[in-house]
N, C-alpha and C positions, 0 to 999 in steps of 0.2 A: 129421450133417456130413459134410463133402464136403471132400476134398483139395484145395489149390489149385493149379492144372495150371505157375504160374511159381513157386510158392514152395511146397516139400515139407514146411516146418515150420509152415505156415499153413494152419487149417482153416477152411472157410465153414460157417457154420449159415445154410440160407434160412429165413425166417421169412415165414409165409403173410402175406396183407393181412388187416388186422384185418376182423372180421366184424361184424354189428349188435349180436350176443351179447357178444362182447368189449367193445365199445366202452359196450355199456349196463352190462356189468360192471365196467368201467373209472370210469365215470360214479358208479355206486353207491358203489365202495371211495372216491373221493375226497368225495363227499357225507357217506359215514361217516365219514374222515378229518378234513373241516373239522368234522363237529358233534363229534368228541371233541375238535378243538383248543378248540372254543367252550366245552365244559365245562370242561376243565381250565382256561381262561381264569376262568370263574365261579368254581370251585371255589378258586382264588387270590385273587380279590374278594372273597369269604365269608370267607376265612381272615383276607385281612388287615384285615377291617371287624370280626372278633372281636377282634383284636390293639389295632385302634384304639379299639374299647368296652371292653376290659380296661385301656388306659391311662386313658381317661376316667373308668371307675370309680375307680379308684386315684389318681385326679388327680396322675400324673406325667407328664400332660401339659396345655400350656395350650389353653384353648378356640381361639385363632387357628391356634395349632397344628396343631390336630385338624383345624381347617375345612380348612387348607392342604393339609394331607397327603390328605384326602379328596377334594380335589379333584383334587390331583394322582394320585390312585390311579385314580380316575373318566376321566381323561384318557388313562390308560397303558392300563385297559381297553377304549375306544373305539377307540383306536388298533389294540390288538392284535386284537379283532373286526373290524376294517376290513381290516389285513392277510390275516386269515385267508380273509373274504370276496372278498377282491381276489385270492388264490392260488387259491383252489376256483373262482371262475370263471374264470380264466385257463387252469386246466386242463380246464375244462368245455368250454371254447370250444376248446382246442388239440386236445381228442379228438372233437367233433361234425367239425371241418373235415377229420380224418385219414379 
């Protein structure tokens, strides 16, 4: 850290420009985080499918409501996967430009 010449209470930390290796590491981390998010979405989908199946077996839900809940769950899953992909692609694009 370097003390600022105009403000004695401020420290400036020079950050070197990103290297190819650091960009590659950041891209790998972004991809890994995106994959972790997708795994979380799949796990949540699986848990919900188990709950719906259990309700179907116990006959605590009407077939029409079951189909409606399944379709709504699939919409939410698709939106979540699309959001993760969009976020990872945006991060990748930003890192490649830097």
